[in-house]
C-alpha positions in Angstrom: 43.5 -44.6 -67.1 41.1 -45.2 -64.1 43.7 -43.8 -61.7 43.9 -40.5 -63.2 40.5 -40.7 -63.5 39.8 -40.9 -59.7 42.6 -37.9 -59.5 40.8 -36.0 -61.5 37.1 -36.5 -60.1 37.7 -34.5 -56.3 36.7 -30.8 -56.4 39.4 -28.8 -56.2 39.1 -26.7 -51.9 38.3 -23.0 -52.1 41.1 -21.5 -49.8 40.5 -18.4 -48.1 42.2 -15.9 -49.8 44.5 -13.8 -47.6 43.2 -10.5 -48.2 39.9 -12.0 -47.2 40.8 -13.1 -43.8 42.2 -10.1 -43.0 39.1 -8.2 -43.9 37.8 -10.1 -42.0 39.8 -10.2 -38.7 39.5 -6.3 -39.1 35.9 -6.0 -39.2 35.9 -8.0 -35.7 38.1 -6.0 -34.1 36.5 -2.6 -35.2 33.0 -4.0 -34.0 34.6 -4.9 -30.8 36.4 -1.4 -30.5 33.0 0.6 -31.2 31.1 -1.5 -28.4 33.9 -0.6 -26.3 33.5 3.3 -27.1 37.0 3.1 -27.8 36.9 4.6 -30.9 35.3 7.9 -32.8 34.5 9.2 -35.4 35.8 12.0 -35.0 39.4 12.6 -34.1 40.6 15.7 -31.5 42.9 18.2 -31.8 41.9 17.9 -35.7 43.6 15.0 -36.5 43.1 13.0 -39.5 41.6 9.2 -39.4 44.2 7.1 -40.1 43.6 4.7 -43.5 42.1 1.2 -42.9 45.7 -0.6 -43.7 47.1 1.9 -41.2 44.4 1.1 -38.5 44.4 -2.7 -38.8 48.1 -2.6 -38.6 48.2 -0.5 -35.7 45.6 -3.3 -34.0 47.3 -6.5 -34.8 51.0 -4.9 -33.2 49.4 -3.8 -30.3 49.6 -0.5 -28.3 52.5 1.2 -29.0 54.0 4.9 -27.3 52.8 6.4 -30.3 49.1 5.1 -31.0 47.1 8.2 -30.6 43.6 6.4 -29.6 44.6 6.3 -26.3 45.2 9.4 -25.6 42.0 10.4 -24.2 40.2 13.2 -23.4 37.4 14.9 -21.8 36.1 15.4 -25.1 36.2 11.8 -26.1 34.7 10.1 -22.7 32.2 13.1 -22.5 29.8 11.0 -24.5 25.7 9.5 -24.4 25.8 5.5 -23.3 23.1 3.0 -23.1 22.0 2.5 -19.3 21.4 -1.0 -18.1 17.7 -2.2 -17.2 18.3 -1.5 -13.7 18.9 1.9 -13.7 15.9 2.2 -16.3 13.7 0.3 -13.6 15.2 3.2 -11.0 14.4 6.0 -12.9 11.0 5.1 -13.9 10.2 4.5 -10.2 11.6 7.8 -9.5 9.6 9.7 -12.3 6.3 7.7 -11.5 6.9 9.3 -7.6 7.4 12.6 -8.8 4.6 13.0 -11.0 2.2 12.0 -8.2 3.5 13.9 -5.5 3.5 17.7 -4.6 6.6 19.7 -5.7 8.5 23.2 -4.1 7.5 25.8 -6.4 8.9 26.1 -9.4 11.7 28.8 -9.6 10.4 29.8 -13.3 8.6 33.1 -13.9 5.5 31.1 -15.5 2.2 31.5 -13.7 -1.3 29.4 -14.2 -3.6 31.9 -12.4 -5.1 32.6 -15.6 -5.9 30.0 -17.6 -6.6 30.6 -21.3 -10.0 29.6 -22.3 -9.1 28.7 -25.8 -7.1 24.8 -26.6 -5.5 23.7 -23.9 -2.5 20.8 -24.5 -1.1 19.0 -21.9 3.2 19.2 -22.0 4.3 17.2 -24.3 8.3 15.9 -25.2 10.0 17.3 -28.3 13.1 15.7 -27.2 14.5 13.9 -24.2 17.0 13.7 -21.9 19.9 11.7 -23.0 22.7 9.4 -20.9 26.5 11.1 -20.6 29.1 9.5 -19.7 32.0 11.9 -18.9 35.2 12.5 -17.1 35.7 14.1 -13.8 36.1 17.9 -13.5 34.8 18.0 -17.1 31.1 19.8 -18.5 28.1 18.3 -19.2 24.6 19.5 -20.3 21.1 17.8 -19.9 19.0 19.0 -22.6 15.0 18.3 -23.4 12.4 20.0 -25.2 9.0 20.5 -24.3 5.6 22.0 -25.4 2.4 22.7 -23.8 -0.8 25.1 -23.6 -0.5 27.1 -21.5 3.5 26.8 -21.1 4.0 24.3 -18.5 6.1 25.4 -15.3 9.5 22.9 -15.5 11.4 21.2 -12.5 15.0 19.6 -11.9 16.0 16.9 -9.9 18.4 15.0 -8.9 18.2 11.7 -7.2 14.7 12.5 -6.6 15.2 15.7 -4.6 14.7 19.1 -6.5 17.6 21.1 -8.3 16.9 25.1 -6.8 18.1 27.6 -9.1 20.0 29.2 -6.0 22.1 25.9 -6.3 25.4 27.7 -8.4 27.1 24.2 -9.0 24.0 23.9 -11.6 22.9 26.6 -14.3 19.6 26.2 -15.8 18.4 27.9 -18.7 15.2 28.1 -21.0 14.9 29.1 -24.7 12.2 30.6 -26.4 11.4 27.2 -28.5 10.9 25.5 -25.6 14.3 24.1 -24.9 15.1 23.1 -21.4 19.0 22.7 -20.2 20.5 22.0 -17.1 24.6 22.6 -17.2 27.0 21.7 -14.8 30.3 23.3 -15.4 32.7 20.6 -13.8 31.2 17.6 -13.0 32.8 15.9 -9.7 32.0 12.3 -8.3 28.9 13.7 -6.3 27.3 14.5 -9.4 26.8 10.9 -10.5 23.4 9.9 -10.4 20.2 10.3 -12.2 18.7 13.4 -13.3 14.9 13.7 -14.2 12.9 17.1 -15.7 9.3 17.6 -15.1 7.0 19.8 -16.9 3.7 20.8 -15.6 0.8 22.8 -16.3 -2.9 22.4 -15.4 -3.8 19.7 -18.1 -1.1 17.6 -16.7 2.6 16.7 -15.7 5.1 14.5 -17.7 8.8 13.8 -16.8 11.8 11.9 -18.3 15.5 11.2 -17.0 18.6 10.9 -17.8 21.9 9.2 -16.3 25.3 10.8 -15.7 28.4 8.6 -15.2 31.2 10.4 -13.6 34.4 8.3 -14.2 38.1 9.4 -12.7 40.6 9.6 -15.9 42.0 6.6 -16.4 46.1 6.0 -16.0 47.8 4.6 -19.3 48.9 1.1 -17.8 45.5 0.9 -16.7 43.9 1.5 -20.3 46.6 -0.3 -21.7 46.0 -3.3 -19.9 42.3 -2.8 -20.1 42.4 -2.9 -23.9 44.3 -5.5 -24.4 42.0 -7.9 -22.2 39.1 -6.5 -24.1 41.4 -7.6 -27.2 42.0 -11.1 -25.7 38.1 -11.5 -25.5 37.2 -11.1 -29.6 36.6 -14.8 -30.3 33.8 -15.1 -28.0 30.5 -16.7 -28.8 28.3 -14.1 -31.0 25.6 -13.8 -29.0 28.2 -12.8 -25.9 30.3 -10.0 -27.6 28.3 -7.7 -25.4 30.9 -6.3 -22.7 29.8 -6.8 -19.2 30.2 -3.6 -16.7 29.8 -4.0 -13.5 28.1 -1.0 -11.9 27.5 0.4 -8.4 24.9 2.7 -6.7 24.9 4.4 -3.5 21.7 3.4 -1.5 18.3 5.6 -2.4 15.4 5.3 -0.4 12.2 4.8 -2.8 10.0 4.7 0.0 10.0 6.1 3.4 7.4 6.5 6.6 7.1 9.4 8.3 6.3 10.0 12.0 4.3 8.2 13.2 1.2 7.8 16.5 0.7 3.8 18.1 -1.3 2.3 21.0 0.7 0.4 23.2 -0.2 -3.3 23.0 -0.9 -3.0 19.7 1.2 -3.7 16.2 3.5 -1.5 14.7 4.9 -1.7 11.4 8.2 0.8 10.1 8.3 0.0 6.2 11.1 1.4 3.7 12.1 0.7 0.2 15.5 1.0 -0.9 17.6 0.5 -4.1 21.1 0.7 -5.0 23.6 -2.0 -5.6 25.2 -4.3 -4.4 21.9 -4.5 -2.1 22.3 -2.4 0.5 22.3 -4.0 4.3 20.0 -1.9 6.5 20.5 -1.1 10.2 17.7 0.2 12.8 18.5 2.4 15.7 16.9 3.9 18.3 17.7 7.1 20.2 21.3 5.9 18.3 20.9 2.7 20.0 21.2 -0.3 17.5 17.5 -2.2 17.6 18.2 -5.8 18.3 16.0 -9.0 17.0 13.6 -10.1 20.2 10.7 -11.5 21.2 9.0 -8.0 20.4 11.2 -6.7 17.5 11.5 -8.4 14.4 13.2 -7.6 10.7 11.7 -8.5 7.5 12.7 -8.3 3.7 9.6 -8.6 1.1 10.4 -9.9 -2.1 9.0 -6.6 -3.6 12.6 -4.9 -1.9 10.2 -3.8 1.4 12.2 -3.7 4.7 10.2 -4.0 7.5 10.5 -3.5 11.4 7.6 -5.0 13.4 7.1 -4.2 17.0 4.3 -6.5 18.4 3.6 -5.6 21.4 4.2 -2.1 21.2 5.8 -0.8 24.6 6.1 2.6 26.1 10.0 1.9 26.2 9.5 1.6 22.2 8.8 5.1 21.8 11.3 7.8 20.7 14.0 8.5 17.3 14.0 5.9 14.6 17.2 6.0 12.4 17.3 3.6 9.6 20.6 3.3 7.8 20.6 1.7 4.8 24.7 0.9 4.0 27.2 -0.4 1.3 30.2 -0.5 -0.5 29.4 2.8 -2.2 28.3 4.8 0.3 25.2 5.3 3.0 21.8 6.8 3.0 19.4 7.5 5.7 16.0 8.8 7.0 14.7 9.8 10.5 11.0 9.6 12.4 9.8 10.7 15.5 7.0 7.1 17.0 5.0 8.5 19.6 3.1 5.8 22.0 -0.2 6.3 23.1 -0.3 4.7 26.7 -2.9 2.1 26.7 -6.2 2.9 28.2 -7.6 0.7 31.6 -10.8 -0.6 30.5 -14.0 -0.5 32.5 -17.2 -1.3 32.1 -19.9 1.4 32.8 -21.0 1.4 36.7 -24.2 3.1 37.5 -23.9 6.0 40.4 -27.3 6.9 40.7 -29.8 5.2 39.0 -33.0 6.9 37.3 -36.0 7.6 38.9 -39.7 7.4 38.8 -41.2 10.6 38.8 -44.7 12.4 37.1 -45.3 15.8 36.4 -48.4 17.3 34.6 -49.1 17.7 31.0 -47.4 20.8 29.8 -44.6 20.9 32.4 -41.0 20.1 31.8 -39.4 16.8 32.5 -36.1 15.5 33.5 -34.8 11.5 33.7 -31.3 11.8 35.3 -28.9 9.6 35.5 -25.2 9.1 36.7 -22.6 6.4 34.9 -18.9 6.3 35.2 -16.8 3.5 32.7 -13.2 3.6 30.9 -13.1 4.7 28.1 -16.3 6.9 28.4 -19.7 5.1 27.6 -22.1 5.5 24.9 -25.3 6.0 26.0 -28.4 4.8 24.4 -32.2 6.0 25.5 -35.3 4.0 25.2 -39.1 4.1 25.6 -40.9 1.5 25.8 -38.1 -0.9 24.0 -37.9 1.6 21.5 -35.1 3.5 20.6 -35.3 7.3 20.6 -33.6 9.1 18.2 -31.7 12.1 18.8 -33.3 14.8 16.9 -37.1 14.1 18.4 -39.5 16.5 18.9 -39.5 17.9 22.3 -36.9 15.4 23.6 -33.0 16.3 24.2 -30.3 14.8 25.2 -27.3 16.1 27.5 -24.1 14.7 29.2 -21.1 15.9 30.7 -17.5 14.4 31.8 -18.6 13.3 35.2 -21.0 10.8 33.6 -24.4 13.1 34.4 -26.6 11.9 32.0 -29.8 13.6 31.2 -33.0 13.1 29.0 -35.1 16.3 28.4 -38.4 16.2 28.0 -40.0 19.8 27.5 -43.6 20.5 27.3 -44.3 16.5 28.8 -47.7 15.1 27.0 -49.9 12.3 27.9 -47.9 10.4 25.1 -44.3 10.9 26.8 -45.5 8.0 29.8 -43.9 5.0 29.9 -41.0 3.0 30.4 -38.1 5.0 30.0 -34.4 2.8 29.6 -30.9 3.9 29.9 -28.4 1.9 28.1 -24.3 2.8 29.0 -22.2 0.6 26.5 -18.3 0.8 26.1 -15.3 -1.7 25.0 -15.5 -3.6 28.6 -19.2 -3.9 28.9 -22.7 -2.8 29.0 -25.3 -1.4 31.6 -28.9 -0.4 32.1 -31.5 0.9 34.4 -35.2 1.6 34.0 -38.2 4.1 35.4 -41.4 5.2 34.9 -42.5 8.5 34.3 -46.7 9.5 34.8 -48.1 12.4 32.9 -51.4 13.9 34.4 -53.5 15.6 32.5 -54.5 18.2 35.0 -53.9 19.6 38.3 -57.5 18.8 39.8 -58.8 21.1 43.2 -59.9 19.0 45.7 -63.5 19.0 46.6 -63.9 21.0 50.0 -65.4 18.1 52.4 -68.4 18.9 54.2 -67.4 20.2 57.8 -68.3 18.1 60.6 -70.6 20.1 63.1 -70.7 18.9 66.7 -73.7 19.3 68.0 -73.0 20.9 71.1 -70.5 22.0 73.5 -67.3 23.5 72.4 -63.6 23.1 73.1 -62.3 26.5 73.2 -62.7 27.2 76.7 -60.7 23.9 77.4 -58.0 25.0 75.3 -58.3 28.8 76.6 -57.9 27.1 79.9 -54.6 25.9 79.0 -53.4 29.3 77.8 -53.6 28.7 74.1 -55.1 31.1 71.9 -56.7 29.5 68.9 -57.3 32.6 67.0 -53.5 33.7 66.5 -52.6 30.4 64.5 -54.8 31.5 62.1 -53.7 34.6 59.1 -56.3 37.8 60.1 -57.0 37.3 56.4 -58.1 33.5 56.3 -60.2 34.6 59.2 -61.8 37.9 58.2 -62.8 35.8 55.4 -64.1 33.2 57.2 -66.0 35.6 59.4 -67.5 38.0 56.3 -69.3 35.0 54.8 -72.6 35.4 55.5 -74.1 32.2 54.1 -72.3 29.7 56.9 -72.6 30.3 60.1 -69.3 30.1 62.0 -69.2 27.2 64.2 -66.6 25.1 66.2 -64.8 22.7 63.9 -65.1 19.0 64.9 -61.2 18.4 64.1 -60.1 21.4 66.2 
């Protein structure tokens, strides 16, 4: 009895039924196929969707020659897909740069010369661009919807470069409701990339991007093998069921310098930022010849992805055309710039060739304080009066100089307050020099008071001089003589200083 009791105590095991196992397998296979984009809810050419049991049987049996889901067409492959985080960051950088840099004039007929006086609205997206994956040779259309007041101008870009309406490979259209489209009739491998749409009006700019992946038509054997390999991985852990698809991107320069002018003997830095998968290798060329790292040339890469070519110190031989080439397994990209090197100046301290001279002038007359100074680079001049700096705009004073080193302080007219000590200082990067002079201002020109004439009491020297053949009266002008002779107040006598 006790044994019978023990036999009845264990509860019977609830084993899963065969139908439950079958449904669970079908759900796993179906989920995996959806993630691999190998199944569409709509079948081409009017085919009816197989029943659930038929699908299950075909999946468990493996691929056969008459399995319809492997006969891919352009319609099957041309579909939306989710891009990687790297692609999203790349597109965000392109949008950020485009919204902050000038662009060519839009091909639209929209004009913003007359801004409406009513309410204005910056552009707003009603529908954004999507990402597409297409077979090579199949058509694709990017479309979005934009609204704004006034009506925004629109621009299309591929990998950051504006697409012109003159390019017949692309067909751009714009509907009255604000829907804008970019259509490619037959895609090629060159069409693979990021497409950006930007709308702008006086209120602001806005942009969005979509990625186009162009694939070559898959081979039957390769596709079957890929499907079987993916099916073999259907039992991977739940958190790792998302398939990893390796993607490659040709190099693209997000930042590149323009033509530069640098000085000999100083540091010169050429910075650029490039993207691509796998990360591209960079090569610098000068006039077509590789730039090799040495004591004066260094190549650096920062954590932010910025590549730099450092030249320190810069020499005249470093001038020329620089080309940076970025290369990875998908292709290469490059940019060029012209570097001009300004010859190093020979620095010489100022030297005074002609110093200031002491001088004096009557009040009310102009006066020039002149000096000549040379130096390299040309010096800067400062004037002081009694150790106080003279400002350039002081009344009655003006400062002049020329390329020969001539320097002048002009005072016009001079007053008694201008008298004092004047100092000129000349300064450049190599040194400083100065000189000082005294300026005196006279109140006025005083006429000399005539000295009393000394008269000899007797005797004359006229006879002695006349005897030697000298005519004393011919040495004086007739006017002066006549004035003296006509003066009745004083007798004409012989001077003691004759």
